[in-house]
LUMMI-147437 format. One line per 10 residues: number of its first residue (from 1); for each residue x, y, z of C-alpha. Coordinates in steps of 0.1 Angstrom, whole numbers. Each point is the difference from the previous one (the first is absolute). Layout:
NUM> X Y Z ~ ...
***
This chain:
1> 30 -355 -225 ~ 11 15 -28 ~ 27 25 -11 ~ -21 25 -6 ~ -19 -2 28 ~ 25 -4 28 ~ 19 33 -20 ~ -34 16 3 ~ 0 -10 39 ~ 35 19 1
11> -13 27 -14 ~ -32 6 21 ~ 26 -3 32 ~ 25 31 -15 ~ -32 18 -10 ~ -15 2 36 ~ 32 9 20 ~ -7 38 -20 ~ -34 -2 21 ~ -16 8 -32
21> -32 13 13 ~ 19 25 23 ~ 23 6 -27 ~ -29 12 -22 ~ -13 25 23 ~ 32 14 7 ~ 5 3 -37 ~ -34 13 -7 ~ 8 30 24 ~ 33 6 -17
31> -14 0 -33 ~ -30 27 19 ~ 31 18 7 ~ 13 5 -37 ~ -29 10 -18 ~ -6 31 30 ~ 39 6 -6 ~ -12 19 -35 ~ -28 22 -10 ~ -2 -20 -29
41> 4 -36 -9 ~ 32 -14 12 ~ 25 -21 -28 ~ -11 -33 -7 ~ 30 -15 5 ~ 9 12 26 ~ -29 -8 18 ~ 2 -35 -12 ~ 45 4 7 ~ -13 10 35
51> -24 -22 9 ~ 21 -30 -10 ~ 28 13 19 ~ -18 8 31 ~ -17 -35 0 ~ 30 -24 -4 ~ 19 18 31 ~ -33 2 16 ~ -2 -38 -6 ~ 37 -1 13
61> -5 13 29 ~ -29 -21 9 ~ 20 -36 -6 ~ 29 13 18 ~ -33 4 29 ~ -11 -34 -2 ~ 34 -13 3 ~ 9 20 29 ~ -31 -11 13 ~ -4 -34 -11
71> 4 -14 38 ~ -32 20 13 ~ -20 -6 -33 ~ 5 -35 9 ~ -17 1 28 ~ -29 22 -13 ~ -28 -14 -13 ~ -4 27 -27 ~ 35 -2 -10 ~ 8 -35 4
81> -1 -15 -33 ~ 24 31 -17 ~ 28 -22 -21 ~ 28 17 28 ~ -19 -11 33 ~ -5 -34 -16 ~ 34 -5 -12 ~ -4 -2 -36 ~ 17 32 -8 ~ 33 1 14
91> 14 29 16 ~ 26 3 -32 ~ -28 -5 -25 ~ -19 28 17 ~ 34 25 3 ~ 8 -9 -34 ~ -37 7 -13 ~ 1 36 24 ~ 29 9 -14 ~ -6 -6 -32
101> -38 14 -10 ~ 12 31 26 ~ 31 2 -23 ~ -16 3 -30 ~ -30 22 15 ~ 33 25 6 ~ 12 -2 -31 ~ -34 9 -19 ~ -8 28 24 ~ 38 14 -4
111> 1 -4 -34 ~ -33 2 -20 ~ -15 29 30 ~ 24 22 26 ~ 24 -11 28 ~ -20 19 23 ~ -29 -25 -4 ~ 32 -26 3 ~ 9 9 33 ~ -29 13 18
121> -13 -39 -11 ~ 31 -16 10 ~ -5 20 33 ~ -31 -12 4 ~ 8 -36 -9 ~ 28 4 32 ~ -29 16 23 ~ -28 -32 -8 ~ 29 -30 1 ~ 23 12 27
131> -9 28 21 ~ -36 -9 1 ~ 1 -38 -3 ~ 33 -7 22 ~ 1 26 23 ~ -34 13 9 ~ -24 -25 -5 ~ 18 -25 26 ~ 7 31 23 ~ -31 16 9
141> -38 1 -2 ~ 2 32 -22 ~ 19 -13 -30 ~ -28 3 -22 ~ -3 38 8 ~ 40 8 -4 ~ 10 -23 -26 ~ -37 9 -18 ~ 17 33 -19 ~ 21 -28 -22
151> -33 -12 -10 ~ -16 35 -4 ~ 26 10 -23 ~ -13 -17 -39 ~ -21 35 -9 ~ 36 16 7 ~ 14 -18 -19 ~ -24 2 -30 ~ -1 37 0 ~ 40 -1 0
161> 2 -20 -30 ~ -20 22 -21 ~ 10 33 15 ~ 32 -9 14 ~ -5 14 30 ~ -18 -4 31 ~ -24 33 11 ~ -22 5 33 ~ -25 -11 -21 ~ 8 -41 -7
171> 12 2 40 ~ -40 9 5 ~ -6 -33 -10 ~ 31 -19 14 ~ -20 17 34 ~ -27 -12 -11 ~ 12 -37 -6 ~ 18 4 32 ~ -29 9 22 ~ -24 -29 -16
181> 25 -29 3 ~ -5 -2 45 ~ -37 -7 -4 ~ 3 -21 -29 ~ 27 -20 17 ~ -15 -5 33 ~ -34 -10 -13 ~ 19 -31 -14 ~ 15 -2 31 ~ -33 -1 22
191> -12 -29 -21 ~ 36 -16 -2 ~ 10 2 33 ~ 5 -34 7 ~ 19 -7 -30 ~ 22 31 16 ~ 0 -17 35 ~ 18 -29 -16 ~ 27 21 -19 ~ 10 17 25
201> 1 31 -15 ~ -10 33 21 ~ -29 8 -15 ~ -25 28 16 ~ -29 -26 11 ~ 27 -24 17 ~ 22 28 19 ~ -30 23 5 ~ -31 -18 -1 ~ -26 -1 -22
211> -24 31 20 ~ 33 23 -6 ~ 5 -10 -37 ~ -38 6 -11 ~ 4 36 19 ~ 32 6 -26 ~ -21 -15 -28 ~ -28 27 8 ~ 28 32 4 ~ 20 -10 -28
221> -32 -3 -23 ~ -10 38 15 ~ 44 15 -12 ~ -9 -16 -28 ~ -40 13 -14 ~ 24 36 11 ~ 32 -10 -18 ~ -22 -7 -35 ~ -18 32 5 ~ 35 16 -10
231> 6 0 -36 ~ -30 23 1 ~ 9 23 26 ~ 37 4 -24 ~ -22 3 -34 ~ 11 -32 -3 ~ -30 -11 -12 ~ -38 10 -6 ~ -32 -9 11 ~ -4 -34 -17
241> 31 -9 21 ~ -18 15 32 ~ -34 -15 -2 ~ 18 -35 -3 ~ 22 3 25 ~ -27 10 26 ~ -25 -24 -10 ~ 27 -33 -7 ~ 18 14 34 ~ -36 4 19
251> -3 -38 -10 ~ 35 -7 18 ~ -7 17 27 ~ -30 -24 6 ~ 14 -26 -2 ~ 29 15 23 ~ -29 9 24 ~ -19 -36 1 ~ 34 -16 1 ~ 7 22 38
261> -31 -7 11 ~ -16 -33 -12 ~ 30 -19 -12 ~ 0 -33 -16 ~ 24 -18 -21 ~ -29 0 -32 ~ 2 34 5 ~ 40 6 3 ~ 3 -23 -34 ~ -26 30 -20
271> 17 28 16 ~ 33 -16 -16 ~ -17 -8 -34 ~ -16 33 -2 ~ 28 21 11 ~ 18 -17 -38 ~ -32 16 -15 ~ 2 31 16 ~ 38 6 -8 ~ -6 -11 -34
281> -33 24 -8 ~ 14 29 23 ~ 36 -1 -27 ~ -27 -6 -32 ~ -19 29 13 ~ 32 20 1 ~ 8 -7 -40 ~ -38 7 -11 ~ -2 32 23 ~ 37 8 -17
291> -14 0 -40 ~ -36 11 9 ~ 3 29 25 ~ -28 16 15
***
């Protein structure tokens, strides 16, 4: 194997530690927050700097998560190939990597955006990497509910980057992601329940059983549908968003009802996949509505 291929492989391993697909969705929601924070187009320099800074700190948090859970990951089929789980990247290397990109992200946010965004993003880093990963996840089946706040913060971070403030409208977006997280993640946990059983983590399908979990997916999806009506109720958005939220929410409810009444693993996979599409389209609808208000 050549030096170039070795370097490329090592880069790919470090890149994977940042969980790029999850980071993409978080940063996308943060960028939507940036555009919603102003009636006009935000300063492109702030958007670029905030996007880079939030991405770097999110990646640092996910790297710490991979480090803390390396033994758990090694027992799960979907995560056993992670470099930390396989022992290909050491704990010290992971910490150094996380510290470097996290520190760079904090510098970018503090100097090129504003201190508020830096501190909010750093608090989110601590919430995910420490409070959720180390304390909550191994301790309670409600880990994803309680710890979901850190994962729901990106819209507030984006809003703070442009407005240097986090008003009620930004917290509504945070609330939407907060309520979206349980049905999204529990759908995954249902069809990966054997994996989670091997991991030793107290995930809801393991501690309370599949039927209890399916019912709570249904309940949280109902709560999500109601929560997504709030931006229209407070006149933050118009008809474009309302119609989009109703249609997207109705499809999500249909998936959740089918999971509750006639569960199978294929359906759970489809529900998990749809939940990602759902959140992306919902926030895209907010953006379109923001600039084309009906």
